[in-house]
C-alpha positions in Angstrom: -22.9 49.9 36.1 -25.4 52.7 35.4 -24.5 52.9 31.7 -24.9 49.2 31.3 -28.2 49.3 33.2 -29.6 52.1 31.0 -28.5 50.4 27.9 -30.2 47.1 28.8 -33.3 49.1 29.9 -33.4 50.9 26.5 -33.0 47.5 24.7 -35.8 46.0 26.8 -38.1 49.0 26.0 -37.4 48.9 22.3 -38.0 45.1 22.2 -41.2 45.4 24.2 -42.5 48.1 22.0 -41.9 46.1 18.8 -40.1 47.2 15.7 -39.7 50.9 15.0 -42.5 52.7 13.2 -40.4 53.2 10.1 -39.9 49.4 9.7 -43.6 48.7 10.2 -44.5 51.3 7.6 -42.0 49.8 5.2 -43.8 46.4 5.5 -47.2 48.0 5.0 -46.4 50.0 1.9 -46.4 47.0 -0.5 -49.8 46.1 0.9 -51.2 49.6 0.4 -49.8 49.5 -3.2 -51.1 46.0 -4.1 -54.5 45.9 -2.5 -56.2 48.5 -4.8 -54.9 46.8 -8.0 -55.9 43.3 -6.7 -59.3 44.6 -5.7 -59.8 46.2 -9.1 -58.6 43.1 -10.9 -61.0 40.9 -8.9 -63.9 43.3 -9.7 -63.0 43.5 -13.4 -62.3 39.8 -13.9 -64.5 37.8 -11.6 -67.4 40.1 -10.7 -68.0 41.4 -14.2 -67.5 37.9 -15.7 -70.1 36.6 -13.3 -72.5 39.4 -14.2 -72.0 38.8 -17.9 -72.6 35.1 -17.4 -75.9 35.8 -15.6 -77.0 38.3 -18.3 -76.3 35.6 -20.9 -78.8 33.4 -19.1 -81.4 36.2 -18.8 -84.0 37.6 -21.2 -82.2 40.9 -21.6 -82.7 42.9 -24.8 -82.0 46.6 -25.1 -81.3 46.9 -21.3 -80.2 44.3 -18.8 -83.1 42.5 -17.1 -82.8 39.6 -14.7 -85.5 37.2 -15.8 -83.9 33.8 -16.0 -84.1 32.1 -19.4 -81.6 29.3 -19.2 -79.6 28.5 -22.3 -81.9 30.0 -24.8 -79.4 32.7 -25.8 -76.7 30.2 -26.4 -79.1 28.0 -28.5 -80.1 31.1 -30.6 -76.4 32.1 -31.0 -75.3 28.7 -32.3 -78.3 28.5 -34.6 -77.3 31.8 -36.2 -75.5 31.4 -39.5 -73.5 34.5 -39.0 -72.0 33.2 -35.7 -71.0 30.0 -37.5 -69.2 32.1 -40.1 -67.5 34.2 -37.3 -66.2 31.1 -35.5 -65.0 29.5 -38.8 -63.2 32.8 -39.6 -61.6 32.7 -36.2 -60.1 29.3 -36.7 -58.9 30.1 -40.3 -57.4 33.4 -39.2 -55.8 32.0 -36.0 -54.2 29.0 -37.9 -52.6 31.1 -40.7 -51.8 34.1 -38.5 -50.1 32.3 -35.7 -48.1 29.8 -37.8 -47.0 32.4 -40.4 -46.2 35.2 -37.9 -44.1 32.7 -35.9 -42.3 31.4 -39.0 -41.5 34.9 -40.3 -40.5 36.1 -36.8 -38.2 33.2 -36.3 -36.6 33.7 -39.7 -35.9 37.3 -39.0 -34.5 36.5 -35.5 -32.2 34.0 -37.0 -30.9 36.5 -39.6 -30.4 39.2 -37.0 -28.6 36.7 -34.7 -25.8 36.4 -37.3 -24.4 39.7 -36.0 -25.3 41.5 -39.2 -24.3 45.2 -39.8 -26.7 47.9 -38.6 -28.5 45.4 -36.4 -30.2 48.1 -34.4 -31.5 49.6 -37.6 -33.0 46.4 -38.8 -34.5 45.6 -35.4 -36.2 48.9 -35.4 -37.6 48.4 -38.9 -39.0 45.0 -38.1 -40.4 46.2 -34.8 -42.0 49.3 -36.2 -45.4 47.7 -37.1 -45.8 46.7 -33.4 -45.8 50.4 -32.5 -48.8 51.1 -34.7 -52.3 50.3 -33.5 -54.4 47.7 -35.2 -56.9 50.3 -36.3 -54.2 52.4 -38.0 -52.7 49.3 -39.6 -56.1 48.2 -40.9 -56.9 51.7 -42.3 -53.6 52.0 -44.2 -53.8 48.5 -45.6 -57.4 49.1 -46.7 -56.0 51.8 -48.9 -53.4 49.4 -50.3 -56.0 46.8 -51.0 -58.3 49.3 -52.7 -58.4 48.7 -56.5 -58.6 52.4 -57.3 -55.5 53.6 -55.5 -53.7 50.5 -54.1 -51.5 47.6 -55.4 -53.8 47.0 -58.3 -53.7 50.6 -59.5 -49.9 50.7 -59.2 -49.3 47.5 -61.1 -51.7 48.5 -63.9 -49.9 51.8 -64.3 -46.7 49.9 -64.8 -48.1 48.2 -67.8 -49.9 45.0 -66.6 -53.4 46.2 -67.4 -55.0 42.8 -66.7 -53.6 42.6 -63.1 -56.2 42.2 -60.4 -55.7 42.4 -56.6 -59.1 42.8 -55.1 -58.9 40.7 -51.9 -61.2 42.8 -49.7 -64.0 42.8 -52.3 -64.0 39.1 -52.8 -66.2 37.1 -50.3 -64.0 34.0 -50.7 -60.6 35.6 -50.1 -61.3 38.7 -48.0 -60.4 36.8 -44.8 -56.9 36.4 -46.2 -56.5 40.1 -46.6 -56.9 40.3 -42.8 -54.5 37.4 -42.3 -51.8 39.1 -44.4 -52.2 42.4 -42.5 -52.1 40.7 -39.1 -49.0 38.8 -40.0 -47.3 42.0 -41.1 -48.3 43.6 -37.8 -47.1 40.8 -35.4 -44.1 39.3 -37.1 -41.8 41.9 -35.5 -43.2 41.0 -32.1 -42.5 37.3 -32.6 -39.0 38.3 -33.9 -38.2 40.2 -30.7 -39.1 37.4 -28.4 -37.3 34.8 -30.5 -34.2 37.0 -30.7 -34.2 37.4 -26.9 -34.4 33.7 -26.6 -31.6 33.1 -29.0 -29.4 35.6 -27.2 -30.1 33.9 -23.8 -28.7 30.5 -24.9 -25.5 29.5 -23.0 -22.6 30.3 -25.3 -20.5 27.5 -23.9 -23.0 24.9 -25.2 -22.8 26.5 -28.7 -19.0 26.5 -28.6 -19.0 22.9 -27.6 -21.2 22.0 -30.5 -19.0 23.9 -32.9 -15.8 22.2 -31.5 -17.5 18.9 -32.1 -17.8 19.9 -35.8 -21.5 20.7 -36.0 -22.4 23.1 -38.8 -24.3 26.3 -38.1 -27.5 24.8 -39.4 -27.1 21.7 -37.2 -26.2 23.8 -34.2 -29.4 25.8 -34.5 -31.5 22.7 -35.2 -30.1 20.4 -32.5 -28.9 22.7 -29.8 -30.2 26.3 -29.9 -33.8 25.9 -31.0 -34.6 23.0 -28.7 -33.3 25.1 -25.7 -35.8 27.9 -26.4 -38.9 25.7 -26.7 -40.7 27.7 -23.9 -40.3 30.8 -26.1 -42.1 29.1 -28.9 -45.0 28.3 -26.6 -45.1 31.8 -25.1 -45.2 33.4 -28.6 -47.9 31.0 -29.8 -50.1 31.7 -26.7 -49.8 35.5 -27.0 -50.5 35.4 -30.8 -53.5 33.2 -30.1 -54.8 35.8 -27.6 -54.4 38.5 -30.3 -56.3 36.4 -32.8 -59.2 35.5 -30.6 -59.8 39.1 -29.6 -59.5 40.4 -33.2 -61.8 43.3 -33.7 -60.3 46.6 -34.8 -58.2 45.1 -37.6 -61.3 43.4 -39.2 -63.4 46.5 -38.7 -60.9 48.9 -40.3 -60.1 46.5 -43.3 -63.5 45.1 -44.3 -66.1 46.1 -41.7 -67.1 42.4 -41.7 -67.7 42.5 -45.4 -68.3 41.8 -48.2 -71.6 40.9 -46.7 -70.9 39.0 -43.5 -68.0 37.0 -45.0 -65.3 38.4 -42.6 -67.3 38.5 -39.4 -65.3 37.7 -36.3 -66.7 36.8 -32.8 -65.7 40.1 -31.4 -67.3 42.1 -34.2 -70.5 40.0 -33.9 -70.6 40.8 -30.1 -70.4 44.5 -30.9 -73.1 44.2 -33.5 -75.5 42.3 -31.1 -75.0 44.6 -28.2 -74.7 48.0 -29.7 -76.4 47.8 -33.1 -79.2 45.4 -32.5 -79.8 45.8 -28.8 -79.7 42.0 -28.0 -77.7 42.2 -24.8 -78.5 38.7 -23.6 -77.3 37.0 -26.8 -74.3 39.4 -27.0 -73.3 38.3 -23.5 -73.6 34.7 -24.5 -71.3 35.4 -27.5 -68.9 37.1 -25.0 -68.8 34.0 -22.9 -68.0 32.0 -25.9 -65.0 34.2 -26.6 -63.9 33.9 -23.0 -64.2 30.1 -23.3 -61.9 30.2 -26.3 -59.4 32.3 -24.4 -59.6 29.9 -21.4 -58.9 26.9 -23.7 -55.6 28.7 -24.6 -54.6 30.2 -21.2 -55.5 27.5 -18.7 -53.3 24.8 -20.3 -50.5 27.3 -20.6 -50.8 28.3 -17.0 -50.8 24.6 -15.9 -47.7 24.1 -18.1 -45.9 27.0 -16.5 -46.6 25.7 -12.9 -45.5 22.2 -13.9 -42.3 23.6 -15.6 -41.4 25.7 -12.6 -41.9 22.8 -10.2 -39.8 20.6 -12.4 -37.0 23.1 -12.5 -37.2 23.6 -8.8 -37.0 19.8 -8.3 -33.9 19.6 -10.5 -32.4 22.7 -9.0 
């Protein structure tokens, strides 16, 4: 009776005191870990974005001031010819860069998915450009585009003395030099995501298609590729983010030249804020870049929420 009574008393005391200290600490540790990062993200994203928005509506020049000026900076920005060139370049670069990088990445992924020999070697080769920063890539390719020691110099030494390859010195075609370099840099990234998607397809579905007599081409077109549609969307969104924020690649390759022909929104923001001291207009240009990112990211986020709810409803 005494042992039973002491046991029940200990049980009552432990239940009245709540869970042990160790269990309570285990529940608090994730909070301690997450709160600083959430607070920093909130400060970095929302507070600084709000501050930039207010500066874009102020009469700030060399230093931030808080005299309200309305949409004057935005009107001045869109009236500027260089900003129009920058936005046009952004659309041209994004279209060619995203489409071509995805096409080449998908082609490479399909080739590697055939269980070729030395697969790890080829994956490493194709992924190597991703390990190099955009500024290094731009610098190296600027040497290759240079007429005195690049492709043009090499081909002329082989005997074709009339060959010309001066993309970065031609106002009309310099933007395509940046496009080609960007595609080289990011095709391996697209390949890695597409290959992961191809390898995640249920093998039983593929075998069923093959048993039904479908050729390899038809199996990929009708079965495998449609099942990795979300991968296509994810790759496109990530590449669009890269293109909208393009800065170091353009600076290293052409430094916005010849003239202002390869100006991008990000390089123009840098020029306004740190070269000309026009902080208000530079903040307005920054908000325009943020708007372009929002146009890409918000629909993608809505799609992800819808897709997850749809899967949960079917599951």
